PDB file of N, CA, C and O in Angstrom, chain B, residues numbered from 101:
ATOM      1  N   MET B 101       3.942  -6.128  -5.962  1.00  0.00           N
ATOM      2  CA  MET B 101       3.655  -5.108  -6.908  1.00  0.00           C
ATOM      3  C   MET B 101       4.980  -4.858  -7.654  1.00  0.00           C
ATOM      4  O   MET B 101       6.086  -4.780  -7.119  1.00  0.00           O
ATOM      5  N   ASN B 102       4.723  -4.751  -8.891  1.00  0.00           N
ATOM      6  CA  ASN B 102       6.233  -4.519  -9.778  1.00  0.00           C
ATOM      7  C   ASN B 102       6.432  -3.168  -9.914  1.00  0.00           C
ATOM      8  O   ASN B 102       5.677  -2.395  -9.324  1.00  0.00           O
ATOM      9  N   ASP B 103       7.437  -2.715 -10.680  1.00  0.00           N
ATOM     10  CA  ASP B 103       8.130  -1.345 -10.809  1.00  0.00           C
ATOM     11  C   ASP B 103       7.134  -0.663 -11.465  1.00  0.00           C
ATOM     12  O   ASP B 103       7.340   0.549 -11.396  1.00  0.00           O
ATOM     13  N   ARG B 104       6.032  -0.978 -12.137  1.00  0.00           N
ATOM     14  CA  ARG B 104       4.896  -0.195 -12.693  1.00  0.00           C
ATOM     15  C   ARG B 104       3.902   0.226 -11.814  1.00  0.00           C
ATOM     16  O   ARG B 104       3.168  -0.602 -11.274  1.00  0.00           O
ATOM     17  N   ILE B 105       3.795   1.441 -11.606  1.00  0.00           N
ATOM     18  CA  ILE B 105       2.888   1.918 -10.434  1.00  0.00           C
ATOM     19  C   ILE B 105       2.205   3.197 -11.251  1.00  0.00           C
ATOM     20  O   ILE B 105       2.830   3.982 -11.965  1.00  0.00           O
ATOM     21  N   SER B 106       0.763   3.224 -10.978  1.00  0.00           N
ATOM     22  CA  SER B 106       0.116   4.564 -11.438  1.00  0.00           C
ATOM     23  C   SER B 106       0.242   5.651 -10.588  1.00  0.00           C
ATOM     24  O   SER B 106       0.460   5.440  -9.395  1.00  0.00           O
ATOM     25  N   SER B 107       0.142   6.759 -11.004  1.00  0.00           N
ATOM     26  CA  SER B 107       0.178   7.953 -10.265  1.00  0.00           C
ATOM     27  C   SER B 107      -0.796   7.893  -9.113  1.00  0.00           C
ATOM     28  O   SER B 107      -0.434   8.128  -7.961  1.00  0.00           O
ATOM     29  N   GLU B 108      -2.001   7.584  -9.426  1.00  0.00           N
ATOM     30  CA  GLU B 108      -2.921   7.285  -8.425  1.00  0.00           C
ATOM     31  C   GLU B 108      -2.484   6.486  -7.263  1.00  0.00           C
ATOM     32  O   GLU B 108      -2.564   6.850  -6.089  1.00  0.00           O
ATOM     33  N   ARG B 109      -2.050   5.448  -7.662  1.00  0.00           N
ATOM     34  CA  ARG B 109      -1.698   4.343  -6.571  1.00  0.00           C
ATOM     35  C   ARG B 109      -0.518   4.819  -5.839  1.00  0.00           C
ATOM     36  O   ARG B 109      -0.340   4.536  -4.655  1.00  0.00           O
ATOM     37  N   ALA B 110       0.399   5.634  -6.623  1.00  0.00           N
ATOM     38  CA  ALA B 110       1.558   6.113  -5.861  1.00  0.00           C
ATOM     39  C   ALA B 110       0.964   7.237  -4.579  1.00  0.00           C
ATOM     40  O   ALA B 110       1.351   7.269  -3.411  1.00  0.00           O
ATOM     41  N   GLU B 111      -0.009   8.047  -5.186  1.00  0.00           N
ATOM     42  CA  GLU B 111      -0.541   8.993  -4.103  1.00  0.00           C
ATOM     43  C   GLU B 111      -1.122   8.370  -3.046  1.00  0.00           C
ATOM     44  O   GLU B 111      -0.994   8.802  -1.900  1.00  0.00           O
ATOM     45  N   ILE B 112      -1.803   7.315  -3.336  1.00  0.00           N
ATOM     46  CA  ILE B 112      -2.664   6.653  -2.253  1.00  0.00           C
ATOM     47  C   ILE B 112      -1.514   5.963  -1.173  1.00  0.00           C
ATOM     48  O   ILE B 112      -1.580   6.073   0.051  1.00  0.00           O
ATOM     49  N   LEU B 113      -0.458   5.236  -1.918  1.00  0.00           N
ATOM     50  CA  LEU B 113       0.381   4.734  -1.119  1.00  0.00           C
ATOM     51  C   LEU B 113       1.256   5.620  -0.050  1.00  0.00           C
ATOM     52  O   LEU B 113       1.751   5.229   1.007  1.00  0.00           O
ATOM     53  N   ALA B 114       1.299   6.835  -0.594  1.00  0.00           N
ATOM     54  CA  ALA B 114       2.101   8.121   0.132  1.00  0.00           C
ATOM     55  C   ALA B 114       1.124   8.381   1.298  1.00  0.00           C
ATOM     56  O   ALA B 114       1.568   8.584   2.428  1.00  0.00           O
ATOM     57  N   LEU B 115      -0.412   8.377   0.999  1.00  0.00           N
ATOM     58  CA  LEU B 115      -1.102   9.074   2.088  1.00  0.00           C
ATOM     59  C   LEU B 115      -1.338   7.607   3.019  1.00  0.00           C
ATOM     60  O   LEU B 115      -1.659   7.804   4.191  1.00  0.00           O
ATOM     61  N   GLU B 116      -1.249   6.682   2.736  1.00  0.00           N
ATOM     62  CA  GLU B 116      -0.960   5.551   3.621  1.00  0.00           C
ATOM     63  C   GLU B 116       0.231   5.539   4.385  1.00  0.00           C
ATOM     64  O   GLU B 116       0.229   5.271   5.587  1.00  0.00           O
ATOM     65  N   ALA B 117       1.226   5.813   3.754  1.00  0.00           N
ATOM     66  CA  ALA B 117       2.619   6.035   4.619  1.00  0.00           C
ATOM     67  C   ALA B 117       2.353   7.245   5.642  1.00  0.00           C
ATOM     68  O   ALA B 117       2.778   7.180   6.795  1.00  0.00           O
ATOM     69  N   LEU B 118       1.750   8.169   5.246  1.00  0.00           N
ATOM     70  CA  LEU B 118       1.525   9.347   5.997  1.00  0.00           C
ATOM     71  C   LEU B 118       0.582   8.872   7.062  1.00  0.00           C
ATOM     72  O   LEU B 118       0.763   9.365   8.175  1.00  0.00           O
ATOM     73  N   ALA B 119      -0.248   8.133   6.945  1.00  0.00           N
ATOM     74  CA  ALA B 119      -1.409   7.917   7.927  1.00  0.00           C
ATOM     75  C   ALA B 119      -0.540   6.867   9.047  1.00  0.00           C
ATOM     76  O   ALA B 119      -0.629   6.926  10.274  1.00  0.00           O
ATOM     77  N   TRP B 120       0.204   6.025   8.347  1.00  0.00           N
ATOM     78  CA  TRP B 120       1.063   5.025   9.090  1.00  0.00           C
ATOM     79  C   TRP B 120       2.247   5.851  10.194  1.00  0.00           C
ATOM     80  O   TRP B 120       2.480   5.510  11.354  1.00  0.00           O
ATOM     81  N   LEU B 121       2.819   6.894   9.518  1.00  0.00           N
ATOM     82  CA  LEU B 121       3.559   7.813  10.164  1.00  0.00           C
ATOM     83  C   LEU B 121       2.865   8.503  11.583  1.00  0.00           C
ATOM     84  O   LEU B 121       3.306   8.674  12.720  1.00  0.00           O
ATOM     85  N   ALA B 122       1.606   8.797  10.950  1.00  0.00           N
ATOM     86  CA  ALA B 122       0.852   9.647  11.989  1.00  0.00           C
ATOM     87  C   ALA B 122       0.360   8.902  13.256  1.00  0.00           C
ATOM     88  O   ALA B 122      -0.016   9.464  14.285  1.00  0.00           O
ATOM     89  N   GLY B 123       0.411   7.585  13.051  1.00  0.00           N
ATOM     90  CA  GLY B 123       0.073   6.569  14.250  1.00  0.00           C
ATOM     91  C   GLY B 123       1.240   6.257  14.814  1.00  0.00           C
ATOM     92  O   GLY B 123       1.170   5.225  15.483  1.00  0.00           O
ATOM     93  N   ARG B 124       2.555   6.899  14.786  1.00  0.00           N
ATOM     94  CA  ARG B 124       3.778   6.544  15.386  1.00  0.00           C
ATOM     95  C   ARG B 124       4.294   7.981  15.847  1.00  0.00           C
ATOM     96  O   ARG B 124       5.029   8.635  15.108  1.00  0.00           O
ATOM     97  N   PRO B 125       3.940   8.386  16.923  1.00  0.00           N
ATOM     98  CA  PRO B 125       3.951   9.736  17.458  1.00  0.00           C
ATOM     99  C   PRO B 125       5.550  10.244  17.497  1.00  0.00           C
ATOM    100  O   PRO B 125       5.829  11.434  17.352  1.00  0.00           O
ATOM    101  N   ASP B 126       6.436   9.345  17.680  1.00  0.00           N
ATOM    102  CA  ASP B 126       8.058   9.743  17.444  1.00  0.00           C
ATOM    103  C   ASP B 126       8.555   9.927  16.136  1.00  0.00           C
ATOM    104  O   ASP B 126       9.395  10.770  15.820  1.00  0.00           O
ATOM    105  N   ASP B 127       8.025   9.138  15.408  1.00  0.00           N
ATOM    106  CA  ASP B 127       8.480   9.166  13.990  1.00  0.00           C
ATOM    107  C   ASP B 127       7.534  10.510  13.306  1.00  0.00           C
ATOM    108  O   ASP B 127       8.209  11.340  12.696  1.00  0.00           O
ATOM    109  N   ILE B 128       6.403  10.694  13.361  1.00  0.00           N
ATOM    110  CA  ILE B 128       5.593  11.742  12.998  1.00  0.00           C
ATOM    111  C   ILE B 128       6.393  13.210  13.395  1.00  0.00           C
ATOM    112  O   ILE B 128       6.629  14.209  12.716  1.00  0.00           O
ATOM    113  N   ASP B 129       6.669  12.887  14.703  1.00  0.00           N
ATOM    114  CA  ASP B 129       7.258  14.279  15.120  1.00  0.00           C
ATOM    115  C   ASP B 129       8.743  14.476  14.431  1.00  0.00           C
ATOM    116  O   ASP B 129       9.168  15.584  14.104  1.00  0.00           O
ATOM    117  N   ARG B 130       9.393  13.377  14.275  1.00  0.00           N
ATOM    118  CA  ARG B 130      10.612  13.527  13.462  1.00  0.00           C
ATOM    119  C   ARG B 130      10.378  13.851  12.121  1.00  0.00           C
ATOM    120  O   ARG B 130      11.232  14.544  11.568  1.00  0.00           O
ATOM    121  N   PHE B 131       9.443  13.508  11.515  1.00  0.00           N
ATOM    122  CA  PHE B 131       9.094  13.884  10.098  1.00  0.00           C
ATOM    123  C   PHE B 131       8.874  15.504  10.141  1.00  0.00           C
ATOM    124  O   PHE B 131       9.468  16.296   9.409  1.00  0.00           O
ATOM    125  N   LEU B 132       7.951  15.832  11.091  1.00  0.00           N
ATOM    126  CA  LEU B 132       7.561  17.128  10.983  1.00  0.00           C
ATOM    127  C   LEU B 132       9.068  18.058  11.454  1.00  0.00           C
ATOM    128  O   LEU B 132       9.248  19.123  10.864  1.00  0.00           O
ATOM    129  N   ALA B 133       9.842  17.726  12.246  1.00  0.00           N
ATOM    130  CA  ALA B 133      11.027  18.528  12.565  1.00  0.00           C
ATOM    131  C   ALA B 133      11.796  18.522  11.562  1.00  0.00           C
ATOM    132  O   ALA B 133      12.336  19.595  11.293  1.00  0.00           O
ATOM    133  N   VAL B 134      12.094  17.310  10.682  1.00  0.00           N
ATOM    134  CA  VAL B 134      13.102  17.406   9.490  1.00  0.00           C
ATOM    135  C   VAL B 134      12.375  18.312   8.447  1.00  0.00           C
ATOM    136  O   VAL B 134      13.055  19.189   7.914  1.00  0.00           O
ATOM    137  N   SER B 135      11.010  18.185   8.090  1.00  0.00           N
ATOM    138  CA  SER B 135      10.434  19.036   7.086  1.00  0.00           C
ATOM    139  C   SER B 135      10.259  20.362   7.343  1.00  0.00           C
ATOM    140  O   SER B 135      10.181  21.161   6.409  1.00  0.00           O
ATOM    141  N   GLY B 136      10.179  20.735   8.572  1.00  0.00           N
ATOM    142  CA  GLY B 136       9.911  22.063   9.030  1.00  0.00           C
ATOM    143  C   GLY B 136       8.373  22.525   8.951  1.00  0.00           C
ATOM    144  O   GLY B 136       8.008  23.686   8.771  1.00  0.00           O
ATOM    145  N   LEU B 137       7.561  21.441   9.113  1.00  0.00           N
ATOM    146  CA  LEU B 137       6.151  21.618   8.965  1.00  0.00           C
ATOM    147  C   LEU B 137       5.699  21.772  10.274  1.00  0.00           C
ATOM    148  O   LEU B 137       6.446  21.460  11.201  1.00  0.00           O
ATOM    149  N   THR B 138       4.490  22.244  10.495  1.00  0.00           N
ATOM    150  CA  THR B 138       3.800  22.078  11.714  1.00  0.00           C
ATOM    151  C   THR B 138       2.769  20.997  11.587  1.00  0.00           C
ATOM    152  O   THR B 138       2.618  20.483  10.478  1.00  0.00           O
ATOM    153  N   ALA B 139       2.022  20.585  12.632  1.00  0.00           N
ATOM    154  CA  ALA B 139       0.953  19.697  12.330  1.00  0.00           C
ATOM    155  C   ALA B 139      -0.319  20.568  11.445  1.00  0.00           C
ATOM    156  O   ALA B 139      -1.036  19.902  10.698  1.00  0.00           O
ATOM    157  N   ALA B 140      -0.505  21.780  11.548  1.00  0.00           N
ATOM    158  CA  ALA B 140      -1.463  22.486  10.935  1.00  0.00           C
ATOM    159  C   ALA B 140      -1.039  22.687   9.408  1.00  0.00           C
ATOM    160  O   ALA B 140      -1.851  23.011   8.542  1.00  0.00           O
ATOM    161  N   ASP B 141       0.223  22.476   9.187  1.00  0.00           N
ATOM    162  CA  ASP B 141       0.821  22.674   7.525  1.00  0.00           C
ATOM    163  C   ASP B 141       0.690  21.534   7.224  1.00  0.00           C
ATOM    164  O   ASP B 141       0.457  21.404   6.022  1.00  0.00           O
ATOM    165  N   LEU B 142       0.747  20.354   7.940  1.00  0.00           N
ATOM    166  CA  LEU B 142       0.709  19.049   7.542  1.00  0.00           C
ATOM    167  C   LEU B 142      -0.751  18.680   7.036  1.00  0.00           C
ATOM    168  O   LEU B 142      -1.065  18.271   5.917  1.00  0.00           O
ATOM    169  N   ARG B 143      -1.572  18.926   8.139  1.00  0.00           N
ATOM    170  CA  ARG B 143      -3.183  18.735   7.729  1.00  0.00           C
ATOM    171  C   ARG B 143      -3.613  19.600   6.394  1.00  0.00           C
ATOM    172  O   ARG B 143      -4.420  19.066   5.632  1.00  0.00           O
ATOM    173  N   ARG B 144      -3.148  20.812   6.101  1.00  0.00           N
ATOM    174  CA  ARG B 144      -3.415  21.681   4.910  1.00  0.00           C
ATOM    175  C   ARG B 144      -2.955  20.974   3.726  1.00  0.00           C
ATOM    176  O   ARG B 144      -3.577  20.853   2.671  1.00  0.00           O
ATOM    177  N   ALA B 145      -1.656  20.462   4.041  1.00  0.00           N
ATOM    178  CA  ALA B 145      -1.030  20.211   2.564  1.00  0.00           C
ATOM    179  C   ALA B 145      -0.778  18.490   2.313  1.00  0.00           C
ATOM    180  O   ALA B 145       0.021  17.999   1.516  1.00  0.00           O
ATOM    181  N   ALA B 146      -1.587  17.850   3.119  1.00  0.00           N
ATOM    182  CA  ALA B 146      -1.643  16.534   3.047  1.00  0.00           C
ATOM    183  C   ALA B 146      -1.799  15.942   1.621  1.00  0.00           C
ATOM    184  O   ALA B 146      -1.125  14.953   1.336  1.00  0.00           O
ATOM    185  N   GLY B 147      -2.513  16.400   0.847  1.00  0.00           N
ATOM    186  CA  GLY B 147      -2.589  15.681  -0.477  1.00  0.00           C
ATOM    187  C   GLY B 147      -1.655  16.244  -1.653  1.00  0.00           C
ATOM    188  O   GLY B 147      -1.640  15.783  -2.794  1.00  0.00           O
ATOM    189  N   GLU B 148      -0.997  17.151  -1.262  1.00  0.00           N
ATOM    190  CA  GLU B 148       0.017  17.874  -2.024  1.00  0.00           C
ATOM    191  C   GLU B 148       0.971  17.031  -2.655  1.00  0.00           C
ATOM    192  O   GLU B 148       1.399  16.192  -1.862  1.00  0.00           O
ATOM    193  N   PRO B 149       1.470  16.948  -3.814  1.00  0.00           N
ATOM    194  CA  PRO B 149       2.538  16.035  -4.250  1.00  0.00           C
ATOM    195  C   PRO B 149       3.827  16.227  -3.848  1.00  0.00           C
ATOM    196  O   PRO B 149       4.622  15.287  -3.834  1.00  0.00           O
ATOM    197  N   GLU B 150       4.184  17.529  -3.460  1.00  0.00           N
ATOM    198  CA  GLU B 150       5.396  17.755  -2.887  1.00  0.00           C
ATOM    199  C   GLU B 150       5.353  17.026  -1.360  1.00  0.00           C
ATOM    200  O   GLU B 150       6.346  16.411  -0.971  1.00  0.00           O
ATOM    201  N   LEU B 151       4.447  17.106  -0.732  1.00  0.00           N
ATOM    202  CA  LEU B 151       4.333  16.688   0.641  1.00  0.00           C
ATOM    203  C   LEU B 151       4.439  15.188   0.500  1.00  0.00           C
ATOM    204  O   LEU B 151       5.279  14.557   1.142  1.00  0.00           O
ATOM    205  N   LEU B 152       3.555  14.586  -0.375  1.00  0.00           N
ATOM    206  CA  LEU B 152       3.492  13.389  -0.645  1.00  0.00           C
ATOM    207  C   LEU B 152       5.022  12.466  -0.862  1.00  0.00           C
ATOM    208  O   LEU B 152       5.374  11.384  -0.392  1.00  0.00           O
ATOM    209  N   ALA B 153       5.586  13.260  -1.619  1.00  0.00           N
ATOM    210  CA  ALA B 153       6.887  12.720  -2.263  1.00  0.00           C
ATOM    211  C   ALA B 153       7.993  12.793  -0.903  1.00  0.00           C
ATOM    212  O   ALA B 153       8.879  11.967  -0.683  1.00  0.00           O
ATOM    213  N   SER B 154       7.693  13.960  -0.106  1.00  0.00           N
ATOM    214  CA  SER B 154       8.498  14.059   1.149  1.00  0.00           C
ATOM    215  C   SER B 154       8.312  13.038   1.918  1.00  0.00           C
ATOM    216  O   SER B 154       9.327  12.617   2.471  1.00  0.00           O
ATOM    217  N   VAL B 155       7.146  12.398   2.172  1.00  0.00           N
ATOM    218  CA  VAL B 155       6.751  11.363   3.006  1.00  0.00           C
ATOM    219  C   VAL B 155       7.698  10.127   2.536  1.00  0.00           C
ATOM    220  O   VAL B 155       8.275   9.460   3.395  1.00  0.00           O
ATOM    221  N   PHE B 156       7.819   9.887   1.385  1.00  0.00           N
ATOM    222  CA  PHE B 156       8.415   8.743   0.625  1.00  0.00           C
ATOM    223  C   PHE B 156      10.064   9.118   0.984  1.00  0.00           C
ATOM    224  O   PHE B 156      10.788   8.228   1.431  1.00  0.00           O
ATOM    225  N   ASP B 157      10.508  10.290   0.786  1.00  0.00           N
ATOM    226  CA  ASP B 157      11.946  10.647   0.867  1.00  0.00           C
ATOM    227  C   ASP B 157      12.313  10.351   2.455  1.00  0.00           C
ATOM    228  O   ASP B 157      13.392   9.860   2.785  1.00  0.00           O
ATOM    229  N   PHE B 158      11.275  10.713   3.393  1.00  0.00           N
ATOM    230  CA  PHE B 158      11.706  10.698   4.693  1.00  0.00           C
ATOM    231  C   PHE B 158      11.946   9.302   4.939  1.00  0.00           C
ATOM    232  O   PHE B 158      12.993   8.983   5.503  1.00  0.00           O
ATOM    233  N   LEU B 159      10.903   8.209   4.502  1.00  0.00           N
ATOM    234  CA  LEU B 159      10.936   6.797   4.673  1.00  0.00           C
ATOM    235  C   LEU B 159      12.488   6.185   3.934  1.00  0.00           C
ATOM    236  O   LEU B 159      13.236   5.382   4.490  1.00  0.00           O
ATOM    237  N   LEU B 160      12.662   6.660   2.876  1.00  0.00           N
ATOM    238  CA  LEU B 160      13.777   6.035   2.055  1.00  0.00           C
ATOM    239  C   LEU B 160      14.991   6.377   2.641  1.00  0.00           C
ATOM    240  O   LEU B 160      15.993   5.773   2.256  1.00  0.00           O
ATOM    241  N   THR B 161      15.110   7.412   3.680  1.00  0.00           N
ATOM    242  CA  THR B 161      16.445   7.743   4.296  1.00  0.00           C
ATOM    243  C   THR B 161      16.597   7.067   5.666  1.00  0.00           C
ATOM    244  O   THR B 161      17.519   7.298   6.448  1.00  0.00           O
ATOM    245  N   ASN B 162      15.619   6.232   5.863  1.00  0.00           N
ATOM    246  CA  ASN B 162      15.532   5.564   7.360  1.00  0.00           C
ATOM    247  C   ASN B 162      15.153   4.145   7.151  1.00  0.00           C
ATOM    248  O   ASN B 162      14.040   3.724   7.465  1.00  0.00           O
ATOM    249  N   GLU B 163      16.284   3.244   6.501  1.00  0.00           N
ATOM    250  CA  GLU B 163      15.998   1.840   6.377  1.00  0.00           C
ATOM    251  C   GLU B 163      15.124   1.320   7.297  1.00  0.00           C
ATOM    252  O   GLU B 163      13.992   1.131   6.850  1.00  0.00           O
ATOM    253  N   PRO B 164      15.283   1.064   8.316  1.00  0.00           N
ATOM    254  CA  PRO B 164      14.662   0.349   9.405  1.00  0.00           C
ATOM    255  C   PRO B 164      13.029   0.785   9.464  1.00  0.00           C
ATOM    256  O   PRO B 164      12.196  -0.054   9.808  1.00  0.00           O
ATOM    257  N   LEU B 165      12.660   2.088   9.120  1.00  0.00           N
ATOM    258  CA  LEU B 165      11.527   2.698   9.274  1.00  0.00           C
ATOM    259  C   LEU B 165      10.721   2.239   8.111  1.00  0.00           C
ATOM    260  O   LEU B 165       9.546   1.874   8.139  1.00  0.00           O
ATOM    261  N   LEU B 166      11.662   2.321   6.901  1.00  0.00           N
ATOM    262  CA  LEU B 166      11.158   2.073   5.597  1.00  0.00           C
ATOM    263  C   LEU B 166      10.660   0.601   5.565  1.00  0.00           C
ATOM    264  O   LEU B 166       9.550   0.330   5.107  1.00  0.00           O
ATOM    265  N   LEU B 167      11.546  -0.395   6.086  1.00  0.00           N
ATOM    266  CA  LEU B 167      11.099  -1.796   6.162  1.00  0.00           C
ATOM    267  C   LEU B 167       9.925  -2.281   7.034  1.00  0.00           C
ATOM    268  O   LEU B 167       9.107  -3.153   6.741  1.00  0.00           O
ATOM    269  N   GLU B 168      10.012  -1.438   8.334  1.00  0.00           N
ATOM    270  CA  GLU B 168       8.525  -1.457   8.980  1.00  0.00           C
ATOM    271  C   GLU B 168       7.511  -1.283   8.378  1.00  0.00           C
ATOM    272  O   GLU B 168       6.568  -2.071   8.450  1.00  0.00           O
ATOM    273  N   PHE B 169       7.504  -0.009   7.526  1.00  0.00           N
ATOM    274  CA  PHE B 169       6.271   0.354   6.693  1.00  0.00           C
ATOM    275  C   PHE B 169       5.953  -0.610   5.759  1.00  0.00           C
ATOM    276  O   PHE B 169       4.800  -1.027   5.654  1.00  0.00           O
ATOM    277  N   CYS B 170       6.984  -1.061   4.977  1.00  0.00           N
ATOM    278  CA  CYS B 170       6.700  -1.936   3.962  1.00  0.00           C
ATOM    279  C   CYS B 170       6.258  -3.244   4.411  1.00  0.00           C
ATOM    280  O   CYS B 170       5.611  -3.953   3.641  1.00  0.00           O
ATOM    281  N   GLU B 171       6.586  -3.682   5.742  1.00  0.00           N
ATOM    282  CA  GLU B 171       6.019  -5.044   6.417  1.00  0.00           C
ATOM    283  C   GLU B 171       4.603  -4.763   6.553  1.00  0.00           C
ATOM    284  O   GLU B 171       3.790  -5.610   6.183  1.00  0.00           O
ATOM    285  N   SER B 172       4.172  -3.499   7.118  1.00  0.00           N
ATOM    286  CA  SER B 172       2.798  -3.261   7.666  1.00  0.00           C
ATOM    287  C   SER B 172       1.791  -3.063   6.444  1.00  0.00           C
ATOM    288  O   SER B 172       0.601  -3.358   6.550  1.00  0.00           O
ATOM    289  N   ALA B 173       2.361  -2.534   5.250  1.00  0.00           N
ATOM    290  CA  ALA B 173       1.714  -2.552   4.090  1.00  0.00           C
ATOM    291  C   ALA B 173       1.773  -3.548   3.198  1.00  0.00           C
ATOM    292  O   ALA B 173       1.205  -3.456   2.110  1.00  0.00           O
ATOM    293  N   SER B 174       2.387  -4.487   3.522  1.00  0.00           N
ATOM    294  CA  SER B 174       2.507  -5.830   2.687  1.00  0.00           C
ATOM    295  C   SER B 174       3.042  -5.635   1.171  1.00  0.00           C
ATOM    296  O   SER B 174       2.625  -6.242   0.185  1.00  0.00           O
ATOM    297  N   ILE B 175       4.034  -4.679   1.207  1.00  0.00           N
ATOM    298  CA  ILE B 175       4.575  -4.216  -0.021  1.00  0.00           C
ATOM    299  C   ILE B 175       6.297  -4.458  -0.049  1.00  0.00           C
ATOM    300  O   ILE B 175       6.927  -4.855   0.931  1.00  0.00           O
ATOM    301  N   SER B 176       6.772  -4.202  -1.095  1.00  0.00           N
ATOM    302  CA  SER B 176       8.350  -4.384  -1.008  1.00  0.00           C
ATOM    303  C   SER B 176       9.021  -2.796  -1.085  1.00  0.00           C
ATOM    304  O   SER B 176       8.383  -1.840  -1.524  1.00  0.00           O
ATOM    305  N   PHE B 177      10.117  -2.728  -0.685  1.00  0.00           N
ATOM    306  CA  PHE B 177      10.573  -1.378  -0.712  1.00  0.00           C
ATOM    307  C   PHE B 177      10.993  -0.894  -2.193  1.00  0.00           C
ATOM    308  O   PHE B 177      11.390   0.255  -2.384  1.00  0.00           O
ATOM    309  N   GLN B 178      10.888  -1.773  -3.150  1.00  0.00           N
ATOM    310  CA  GLN B 178      11.197  -1.384  -4.422  1.00  0.00           C
ATOM    311  C   GLN B 178       9.666  -0.702  -4.925  1.00  0.00           C
ATOM    312  O   GLN B 178       9.590   0.011  -5.925  1.00  0.00           O
ATOM    313  N   THR B 179       8.536  -1.028  -4.107  1.00  0.00           N
ATOM    314  CA  THR B 179       7.359  -0.341  -4.609  1.00  0.00           C
ATOM    315  C   THR B 179       7.474   0.986  -3.995  1.00  0.00           C
ATOM    316  O   THR B 179       6.950   1.896  -4.638  1.00  0.00           O
ATOM    317  N   VAL B 180       7.994   1.266  -2.992  1.00  0.00           N
ATOM    318  CA  VAL B 180       8.127   2.660  -2.367  1.00  0.00           C
ATOM    319  C   VAL B 180       9.091   3.664  -3.471  1.00  0.00           C
ATOM    320  O   VAL B 180       8.846   4.846  -3.712  1.00  0.00           O
ATOM    321  N   HIS B 181      10.211   2.872  -4.042  1.00  0.00           N
ATOM    322  CA  HIS B 181      10.901   3.442  -4.751  1.00  0.00           C
ATOM    323  C   HIS B 181      10.198   3.756  -6.073  1.00  0.00           C
ATOM    324  O   HIS B 181      10.404   4.832  -6.633  1.00  0.00           O
ATOM    325  N   ALA B 182       9.411   2.879  -6.559  1.00  0.00           N
ATOM    326  CA  ALA B 182       8.752   3.041  -7.884  1.00  0.00           C
ATOM    327  C   ALA B 182       7.556   4.311  -7.621  1.00  0.00           C
ATOM    328  O   ALA B 182       7.397   5.232  -8.421  1.00  0.00           O
ATOM    329  N   ALA B 183       6.849   4.168  -6.474  1.00  0.00           N
ATOM    330  CA  ALA B 183       6.122   5.209  -6.270  1.00  0.00           C
ATOM    331  C   ALA B 183       6.570   6.616  -6.040  1.00  0.00           C
ATOM    332  O   ALA B 183       5.942   7.622  -6.370  1.00  0.00           O
ATOM    333  N   ARG B 184       7.816   6.569  -5.391  1.00  0.00           N
ATOM    334  CA  ARG B 184       8.499   7.994  -5.295  1.00  0.00           C
ATOM    335  C   ARG B 184       8.699   8.481  -6.739  1.00  0.00           C
ATOM    336  O   ARG B 184       8.272   9.573  -7.113  1.00  0.00           O
ATOM    337  N   ARG B 185       9.361   7.635  -7.530  1.00  0.00           N
ATOM    338  CA  ARG B 185       9.622   8.001  -8.983  1.00  0.00           C
ATOM    339  C   ARG B 185       8.309   8.478  -9.773  1.00  0.00           C
ATOM    340  O   ARG B 185       8.280   9.437 -10.545  1.00  0.00           O
ATOM    341  N   ARG B 186       7.255   7.665  -9.457  1.00  0.00           N
ATOM    342  CA  ARG B 186       6.159   8.140 -10.151  1.00  0.00           C
ATOM    343  C   ARG B 186       5.557   9.583  -9.849  1.00  0.00           C
ATOM    344  O   ARG B 186       4.959  10.254 -10.690  1.00  0.00           O
ATOM    345  N   LEU B 187       5.814   9.994  -8.442  1.00  0.00           N
ATOM    346  CA  LEU B 187       5.286  11.380  -7.891  1.00  0.00           C
ATOM    347  C   LEU B 187       6.205  12.401  -8.905  1.00  0.00           C
ATOM    348  O   LEU B 187       5.563  13.315  -9.422  1.00  0.00           O
ATOM    349  N   GLU B 188       7.464  12.327  -9.186  1.00  0.00           N
ATOM    350  CA  GLU B 188       8.346  12.954 -10.063  1.00  0.00           C
ATOM    351  C   GLU B 188       7.788  13.301 -11.198  1.00  0.00           C
ATOM    352  O   GLU B 188       7.975  14.409 -11.700  1.00  0.00           O
ATOM    353  N   ALA B 189       6.996  12.333 -11.753  1.00  0.00           N
ATOM    354  CA  ALA B 189       6.656  12.485 -13.311  1.00  0.00           C
ATOM    355  C   ALA B 189       5.520  13.552 -13.424  1.00  0.00           C
ATOM    356  O   ALA B 189       5.069  13.859 -14.528  1.00  0.00           O
TER     357      ALA B 189
END
């Protein structure tokens, strides 16, 4: 995927990243701790742009985790960067 990504695709990718994190108990716990969210907060806000952006921010601050996600999703890390930028628009 190139640097051009739709808002809809960026949101879907962020939800995929969130689901991927949710399948990794240590990582989702770390995300919750860093973000200050509870599991209930996460369920309530899962589709909100701010939360979706924070999922990307979390991945982008941890290169090994980012690369694992990218490999599992068959995307490049540049795609995550582009999706994060799209969520700002």
